[in-house]
C-alpha positions as CSV (number, residue, x, y, z in Angstrom):
1,M,85.4,107.3,100.0
2,Q,83.7,104.6,97.5
3,H,84.2,105.2,93.8
4,H,81.4,104.1,91.7
5,L,81.7,105.4,88.0
6,L,80.1,101.9,86.8
7,H,76.5,101.5,86.2
8,S,74.8,99.8,89.5
9,S,74.1,96.7,87.4
10,A,77.9,96.2,86.9
11,Q,78.6,97.0,90.5
12,E,76.1,94.3,91.6
13,A,77.9,91.9,89.2
14,L,81.5,92.6,90.5
15,D,79.8,92.3,94.1
16,S,78.3,88.9,92.9
17,L,81.6,87.7,91.6
18,V,83.4,88.5,94.8
19,D,80.8,86.8,96.8
20,R,81.2,83.4,94.6
21,L,85.0,83.7,94.8
22,N,84.6,83.6,98.6
23,A,81.5,81.1,98.7
24,P,84.0,78.1,99.8
25,Y,85.0,80.0,102.7
26,N,81.8,81.5,104.0
27,G,80.5,78.1,105.7
28,P,80.4,77.1,109.2
29,L,83.7,75.5,110.6
30,K,83.2,71.9,111.6
31,N,85.3,72.3,114.6
32,D,85.4,75.7,115.9
33,N,89.1,76.2,115.7
34,E,90.5,79.6,115.7
35,A,93.6,78.8,113.5
36,A,91.4,77.3,110.9
37,A,89.2,80.1,110.8
38,T,92.3,82.3,110.3
39,R,93.4,80.2,107.6
40,M,89.9,80.9,106.0
41,E,90.2,84.4,106.2
42,E,93.5,84.5,104.9
43,Q,92.4,82.6,101.7
44,R,89.3,85.4,100.9
45,V,89.3,87.9,98.1
46,K,89.1,91.2,100.5
47,C,88.4,93.4,97.6
48,L,88.1,93.7,93.8
49,L,89.5,97.1,92.3
50,V,88.6,98.0,88.8
51,C,90.8,100.8,87.6
52,T,92.0,102.2,84.0
53,S,95.6,101.5,83.2
54,D,96.3,105.1,83.8
55,G,95.4,104.5,87.5
56,V,91.8,106.2,87.4
57,P,89.6,104.3,89.9
58,L,86.3,103.2,88.6
59,T,85.1,100.9,91.4
60,R,85.7,98.9,94.2
61,S,83.8,95.8,95.4
62,F,84.0,94.1,98.7
63,G,81.1,91.7,97.9
64,S,77.5,92.0,99.0
65,A,78.8,93.2,102.3
66,S,80.3,96.1,100.8
67,K,78.6,98.3,103.6
68,M,81.9,96.8,105.8
69,V,84.3,99.3,106.6
70,Q,87.7,98.6,104.7
71,S,89.6,98.5,108.0
72,E,87.6,95.5,109.2
73,N,89.1,93.8,106.2
74,G,92.6,94.9,107.0
75,L,92.6,97.3,104.1
76,S,92.8,101.1,105.0
77,E,92.1,103.7,102.6
78,A,95.8,104.5,102.0
79,I,96.5,101.0,100.8
80,I,93.5,100.9,98.4
81,R,94.4,104.2,97.0
82,N,98.0,103.3,96.5
83,L,96.8,100.1,94.5
84,E,94.4,101.9,92.5
85,S,96.7,104.5,91.5
86,I,100.3,103.3,91.5
87,M,100.2,99.3,91.1
88,T,97.9,99.3,88.3
89,T,99.9,101.7,86.4
90,F,102.7,99.4,86.9
91,V,101.2,96.7,85.6
92,A,99.9,98.4,82.3
93,I,103.4,99.8,81.6
94,S,105.3,96.4,82.5
95,S,102.8,94.4,80.2
96,N,103.7,97.0,77.3
97,Q,107.6,97.0,78.2
98,L,107.9,93.3,78.2
99,R,105.8,92.1,75.3
100,P,108.6,92.3,72.8
101,I,110.9,90.4,75.2
102,I,108.6,87.7,76.1
103,G,106.9,87.5,72.6
104,G,103.3,88.1,73.8
105,E,100.9,89.8,76.3
106,I,101.3,89.7,80.2
107,K,97.7,89.1,81.4
108,T,98.1,88.8,85.0
109,T,100.9,89.6,87.6
110,T,100.7,88.3,91.0
111,A,102.6,89.9,93.9
112,F,102.9,88.0,97.2
113,Y,103.3,90.3,100.8
114,C,103.2,89.2,104.2
115,E,99.8,89.7,104.9
116,L,98.3,90.4,101.1
117,T,98.0,88.7,97.9
118,L,97.4,91.0,94.9
119,Q,96.4,89.3,91.4
120,H,96.6,92.1,88.7
121,V,94.6,91.2,85.5
122,N,95.4,93.4,82.4
123,A,92.4,93.8,80.4
124,A,93.6,96.9,78.6
125,P,92.2,99.4,78.8
126,L,91.4,98.2,82.4
127,V,93.1,96.8,85.2
128,L,91.5,94.4,87.5
129,T,92.8,94.0,91.1
130,F,92.0,91.1,93.2
131,V,93.0,91.7,96.8
132,G,93.2,88.9,99.2
133,G,94.8,87.2,102.3
134,S,98.2,85.8,102.4
135,R,96.7,82.5,101.0
136,M,94.6,83.7,98.4
137,N,93.9,80.9,95.6
138,V,95.7,82.4,92.8
139,G,95.3,79.3,90.4
């Protein structure tokens, strides 16, 4: 189930952003090495989620290949729903609670898992979540 509560031009812009982020990893491999192909796949942005800070999903972008099934990306619908509803609210709440302690805003939060990397960008009232492979460039 795709969420598209944004205007089509905004969706196209998000698809283009995911494509640009993945551009370095789209080229042909010099030596058709399976290990190199796996490393490149681990560096890609698999999905971009845009939600409200209350956990309401607005849209998802898988790039211009958005017709691709999420399971081909290693992301099940259940994983995506949890990221949209639970993780985005966690980011927004923790940012507000930690503000007095650190003396400023928390703009990004990064979480590393065995097979995924999540980078949340708190742009209140929105939270953008970049879901990538385990070696996604977060710098």
